[in-house]
ROMAR-218195 format. One record per residue (C-alpha): residue in three letters; x negated, y, z negated. Coordinates in steps of 0.2 Angstrom, whole numbers, plus 5000, padded with zeros to 4 digits. Layout:
! residues N
> ALA | X | Y | Z .
...
//
This chain:
! residues 147
> MET | 4844 | 5287 | 5388 .
> SER | 4861 | 5281 | 5394 .
> HIS | 4877 | 5292 | 5392 .
> ALA | 4883 | 5280 | 5378 .
> ASN | 4867 | 5280 | 5369 .
> ALA | 4866 | 5299 | 5370 .
> ASN | 4883 | 5300 | 5363 .
> ARG | 4878 | 5288 | 5348 .
> ALA | 4862 | 5298 | 5345 .
> ALA | 4872 | 5314 | 5344 .
> ILE | 4884 | 5307 | 5332 .
> PHE | 4872 | 5297 | 5321 .
> PRO | 4854 | 5300 | 5317 .
> ARG | 4842 | 5285 | 5317 .
> ILE | 4841 | 5276 | 5301 .
> GLY | 4824 | 5267 | 5299 .
> SER | 4823 | 5254 | 5313 .
> VAL | 4841 | 5252 | 5315 .
> LYS | 4849 | 5259 | 5331 .
> PRO | 4861 | 5273 | 5328 .
> LEU | 4879 | 5268 | 5327 .
> THR | 4895 | 5277 | 5333 .
> GLY | 4909 | 5280 | 5321 .
> LEU | 4919 | 5264 | 5324 .
> SER | 4903 | 5253 | 5326 .
> ALA | 4899 | 5259 | 5308 .
> LEU | 4917 | 5256 | 5303 .
> THR | 4918 | 5239 | 5310 .
> VAL | 4900 | 5234 | 5307 .
> GLY | 4903 | 5237 | 5289 .
> PHE | 4921 | 5230 | 5289 .
> LEU | 4924 | 5212 | 5292 .
> VAL | 4928 | 5199 | 5279 .
> ALA | 4920 | 5184 | 5268 .
> GLY | 4921 | 5174 | 5251 .
> ALA | 4928 | 5158 | 5244 .
> ALA | 4947 | 5157 | 5241 .
> GLY | 4954 | 5146 | 5227 .
> SER | 4969 | 5135 | 5231 .
> ALA | 4981 | 5146 | 5222 .
> HIS | 4977 | 5160 | 5234 .
> ALA | 4975 | 5150 | 5250 .
> ALA | 4990 | 5158 | 5258 .
> GLY | 4984 | 5176 | 5253 .
> LEU | 4970 | 5188 | 5257 .
> GLU | 4959 | 5185 | 5242 .
> GLY | 4942 | 5177 | 5246 .
> ALA | 4930 | 5177 | 5259 .
> TRP | 4933 | 5178 | 5278 .
> THR | 4921 | 5179 | 5294 .
> GLY | 4924 | 5182 | 5312 .
> GLY | 4922 | 5194 | 5326 .
> GLY | 4930 | 5206 | 5338 .
> THR | 4928 | 5221 | 5349 .
> VAL | 4924 | 5239 | 5344 .
> ARG | 4930 | 5253 | 5356 .
> PHE | 4922 | 5270 | 5354 .
> ALA | 4930 | 5287 | 5358 .
> SER | 4918 | 5288 | 5373 .
> GLY | 4926 | 5272 | 5381 .
> ALA | 4911 | 5261 | 5377 .
> GLU | 4914 | 5244 | 5369 .
> GLU | 4903 | 5232 | 5359 .
> GLN | 4906 | 5215 | 5351 .
> ALA | 4904 | 5214 | 5332 .
> ARG | 4902 | 5200 | 5320 .
> CYS | 4909 | 5202 | 5302 .
> ARG | 4909 | 5195 | 5285 .
> ALA | 4921 | 5202 | 5272 .
> PHE | 4928 | 5198 | 5254 .
> TYR | 4945 | 5203 | 5248 .
> SER | 4948 | 5204 | 5229 .
> ARG | 4966 | 5206 | 5222 .
> ARG | 4969 | 5222 | 5212 .
> SER | 4987 | 5219 | 5209 .
> ASN | 5001 | 5208 | 5216 .
> ALA | 5002 | 5219 | 5232 .
> VAL | 4985 | 5228 | 5232 .
> TYR | 4969 | 5221 | 5238 .
> VAL | 4951 | 5229 | 5239 .
> LEU | 4940 | 5224 | 5254 .
> ARG | 4921 | 5225 | 5255 .
> ALA | 4914 | 5220 | 5272 .
> THR | 4898 | 5221 | 5283 .
> CYS | 4898 | 5220 | 5302 .
> ALA | 4885 | 5220 | 5315 .
> THR | 4885 | 5225 | 5333 .
> ALA | 4871 | 5227 | 5346 .
> SER | 4869 | 5245 | 5339 .
> GLY | 4866 | 5240 | 5321 .
> LYS | 4874 | 5235 | 5305 .
> ALA | 4885 | 5244 | 5291 .
> ALA | 4895 | 5241 | 5276 .
> GLN | 4913 | 5248 | 5272 .
> SER | 4927 | 5246 | 5259 .
> ALA | 4946 | 5247 | 5261 .
> THR | 4961 | 5247 | 5250 .
> LEU | 4976 | 5238 | 5257 .
> GLN | 4994 | 5236 | 5251 .
> LYS | 5006 | 5223 | 5256 .
> VAL | 5019 | 5231 | 5268 .
> GLY | 5029 | 5215 | 5273 .
> ASP | 5028 | 5197 | 5274 .
> ASN | 5010 | 5193 | 5278 .
> ARG | 5007 | 5211 | 5283 .
> TYR | 4995 | 5224 | 5275 .
> SER | 4990 | 5241 | 5278 .
> GLY | 4978 | 5254 | 5270 .
> THR | 4963 | 5265 | 5272 .
> PHE | 4945 | 5261 | 5275 .
> TYR | 4929 | 5271 | 5271 .
> ASN | 4911 | 5270 | 5277 .
> SER | 4901 | 5280 | 5265 .
> GLU | 4885 | 5279 | 5275 .
> PHE | 4893 | 5288 | 5290 .
> ASP | 4907 | 5297 | 5281 .
> ILE | 4920 | 5289 | 5292 .
> SER | 4938 | 5284 | 5287 .
> GLY | 4953 | 5278 | 5295 .
> ARG | 4968 | 5266 | 5294 .
> ILE | 4967 | 5247 | 5293 .
> TYR | 4980 | 5235 | 5297 .
> VAL | 4980 | 5216 | 5294 .
> ILE | 4992 | 5202 | 5299 .
> LEU | 4989 | 5186 | 5290 .
> ARG | 4993 | 5169 | 5298 .
> GLY | 4988 | 5155 | 5287 .
> SER | 4969 | 5153 | 5287 .
> SER | 4966 | 5167 | 5300 .
> GLN | 4970 | 5185 | 5301 .
> SER | 4971 | 5199 | 5314 .
> VAL | 4963 | 5215 | 5309 .
> ARG | 4965 | 5232 | 5318 .
> LEU | 4955 | 5248 | 5313 .
> THR | 4958 | 5265 | 5319 .
> SER | 4949 | 5282 | 5316 .
> GLY | 4945 | 5298 | 5326 .
> SER | 4929 | 5289 | 5331 .
> GLY | 4937 | 5274 | 5340 .
> SER | 4946 | 5258 | 5336 .
> ALA | 4942 | 5240 | 5333 .
> SER | 4951 | 5223 | 5333 .
> PHE | 4945 | 5207 | 5325 .
> ARG | 4950 | 5189 | 5322 .
> LEU | 4944 | 5183 | 5305 .
> SER | 4946 | 5165 | 5297 .
> ARG | 4941 | 5157 | 5281 .
//
């Protein structure tokens, strides 16, 4: 077993036939965005997003991830995110609550209940694409999502 796989196995038990995930793999694997946006919300987060990026584990290992996410509006400045992501190690779902903190900028917290991992999420919206950054004690991730 490689050093990276040993670290993953020590952090997360095997679940069915899915390979163990590290903290951020579970985070991002469950994280990224999807849905259908109405024309009234075309410039906002609301709706479905898809994309991918890189997960960086605390061990230094990296994996590519593909994600689907869906944002729903809770209020004028608050959104709830439900997402699922997959890496070579497996797949996971997560949720997040984000608050608008500036023009086209959002931040908040995410949580993955399957692996009990939480951290910070940052989103910068640019038209029909967004940059997403996740940080936790288990690592970090960055993604580019689009409608």
